[in-house]
N, C-alpha and C positions, 0 to 999 in steps of 0.2 A: 307423372312420376312422383313418388312418395318423398315428401322431404325429410330426411333423416334428423334425430336429434345431435347435438354437438358432439357427444360422446359416443356415435354410433357409426358404422361402416358397413359397406355390403360385403359379405362373405361370400365368395365363389365357391360353388360346391362341384363335385366331380361330374355331374350331369349337365353342367352348364347354367344351372339356375343360381340366382344369388338370394341370400337371406338378410335381413339387417341385424347387426349383433352390436351389442355395446360392449365397454371395455371389461366390463366385470365377466359379460359372457364368454369373451375372447380370450381372459385370463383362467377362467374355469377350465375352458376346454384344452388350454395347453398345460397348464400346471396342476389342475385338480385340486384336491384337498391335500395334497402332500408336499406343501410348501412350508414346512416348518422352519427350514433354515433362512429363509427369506420374510421379512416382516410383512404382513399385508398392506402397510401403509406405502412401504418401498415398492413393491410390487405393482400396487395400484398407480403409482406416479411413474414408474418406469413404462407401464403399459400404455398410459395415457400419452406419454412421450412420444412412444412408437407410433400410435394412432394418429398423432399431430403430424409426425414426421411424413407418413404416407399421404394423409389429407392435405396437410397444407404446403408441404416442401415439395412433394412429388405429384400433387394434384391428382391423386387417385382415389376415387370412390369405391372402387372394389379390389379385393386383395384375396389371397387365398389362406387359409390357417397356416400353411408352411411358411409363408412369407412372413406373418406376424410371428410366429413361434421363433423362427431363426433370428429376426430382428430383435425381438424381447431377450433372447438368450444372448446375442451381442451385447446389448445395454446392462443386463445384469452382470455378465461377465467383467465389462469394463468398470463395473461397480465393484467389483472383486469377490462374487460371489461364484461358485462351483456349480455351472449349469450345464445340463447336457439333453440335447434336442436328439430325440431318437425317433426311429419309425419312418417308413417310406412316404408316410403322409406329409412328410416335413421336407423332404428332399428338394421339393421344387422351390423352396425358400432362397438357397443359396446357389445360385448355378455356379459350378466347377469346384465347391466346396463338398466334402464329405460330411455328412450332417454328425453334430456329436462328437467328432473326431477333435481332440484337445491334445497336442503334442507339448510335453513338459519337459524342462531342462533344469538341471540344478547349478546355478552360477559359482557355488562354494565348491562344488567337486571340479568345475572348470578351473577356479583358482588355484586349487591345491594341486591339481596337476600340471600347472603351468610352469612348476620346477623354478630355478635360478634366474630365469629370463624376466619372470613377472609378468607385468605388462605387456612386454614386447611378445611373449609367447600368448598370453591371454587375449589379446584383441584379434589376432587372425584365427585363433581357433573360436573365439565367439561368431566371428562371422561365418565359419565354415559350417558351425552347429546352427546356425540359423537358416542358411541355404539347405540343410539337410531337413530339418523340421519342416521347411514349407513344401518340401519335394512331394509330401503326401498329400497337399490340397487339404489341409487341415481347416477348420472352423475357427479355431484359435491355436496362437502357439504362446506358452506360459513359461517365463524365466522365474524361478524362486531363488531367494538367498542373495538378493542384491547386496545388502548392508555385510553380511557374513563374507561373500567374497571381496567385498571392499577392504574390509580390515585384513582379510588373508593376504591379499596382493601387498598392503601397506605394512604388514606386520604389526598391527596396532591393535590393542584390546579395548580401548574405548574412542568412540566417535569424536573427531576433531574436523577442523577445516580443510586438511588435505583429503580426509575421507571423503567431506562434501564434495571437493572438485574433480576426485576421481568418479565418483557416483555420477556425477553430471555428465563428465565425458562417456561414461558407459551407456548412460541412456541417450545422449547426442548421437552416439555410433550407431546403437541399435535401430532409433528413429530413421536416421539416415539410410542404414542398411536396408530397412524394413521398406520404406519408401521405393527404394529401387528394386529390391527382389521379389516383393510381393506382386507389384504389378496393379492389375486390376481385380486380383483374388479378392474375394468377401471375406477376408479373416482378421481376426484380431490380435493384438499384440499385447500380452500383459506382462508386467514386470514387478515383481513384488521382492 
């Protein structure tokens, strides 16, 4: 068997054959030349981390392009980039998830609709919304406007200690619900 370079892995083909691919080759296959929003250095490091994950953490020497693309998309989404993985060739990367499907919700809108009960109404609605978002088996669930929602709920114009405490409670609640509701689903939770 041929010994691969440290930054290479065997890429499984549809016909059962495998070819050696470097991180740069894999990134070009997945992203192409249209990665203007993501810097090349960020992309290279993220891809190297994904390669390390498959080789060292999972002990795998062969992967599909779909597995690599899906894992890279999850890493980049976690770093705050808007990434979409499309095409049937990627569907085998995340079993049970719809490739490229990212569900988004606005926390500010939820806070505005909470009415006079404020937090007492906000938290149950947020939990219900999270369940609804997970029902479609998305690749990621993204909640936007966290700071705006916190200030809306507390009636504040400027950020203060109370805002920070409520922000922590919202994040803690989302993480807790996420752990229970998402189960084994390969989805990412993003809160901005």
